[in-house]
C-alpha positions as CSV (number, residue, x, y, z in Angstrom):
1,X,-31.6,55.7,-2.4
2,X,-30.7,57.0,1.0
3,X,-32.0,56.5,4.4
4,X,-30.9,60.3,5.2
5,X,-34.1,61.9,6.0
6,X,-32.3,65.4,6.8
7,X,-30.9,65.3,3.1
8,X,-33.5,68.0,2.0
9,X,-32.3,70.2,4.9
10,X,-28.3,69.5,4.3
11,X,-28.2,70.0,0.8
12,X,-29.5,72.3,-1.9
13,X,-32.0,69.9,-4.1
14,X,-32.8,72.6,-6.5
15,X,-31.9,72.1,-10.3
16,X,-30.9,68.4,-9.5
17,X,-30.9,65.9,-12.3
18,X,-31.3,62.9,-10.2
19,X,-34.0,61.2,-8.4
20,X,-33.9,60.7,-4.7
21,X,-35.9,58.1,-2.8
22,X,-35.6,58.4,1.1
23,X,-36.2,54.8,2.9
24,X,-37.8,54.7,6.1
25,X,-34.8,53.0,7.9
26,X,-31.8,51.0,7.0
27,X,-32.7,47.7,8.7
28,X,-32.9,45.1,6.0
29,X,-35.8,42.8,8.1
30,X,-38.0,45.9,8.1
31,X,-37.2,47.0,4.5
32,X,-38.1,43.4,3.3
33,X,-41.4,44.0,4.5
34,X,-41.7,47.0,2.2
35,X,-40.3,45.7,-0.7
36,X,-43.3,46.4,-3.0
37,X,-43.6,50.1,-1.9
38,X,-39.7,50.3,-2.5
39,X,-40.0,48.9,-6.0
40,X,-42.8,51.3,-6.9
41,X,-41.0,54.3,-5.6
42,X,-38.2,53.2,-7.9
43,X,-40.5,53.1,-10.9
44,X,-42.1,56.3,-10.4
45,X,-38.7,58.1,-9.6
46,X,-37.8,60.7,-12.4
47,X,-35.0,63.0,-12.5
48,X,-35.6,65.7,-10.1
49,X,-37.9,64.0,-7.8
50,X,-37.9,63.6,-4.2
51,X,-40.0,60.6,-2.4
52,X,-39.7,59.8,1.1
53,X,-41.2,56.6,2.1
54,X,-42.8,56.2,5.5
């Protein structure tokens, strides 16, 4: 998990073996409101996947 929304532009993500979930912000009170969406994204994350939450 990261909050770096530019990661896909800064790094070559081709052929990676890890899943990336990009959170919409780093502000804990705001993230608490999206816990279910974050949990779902983590459950769906598979090696090589990239998911950016809004």
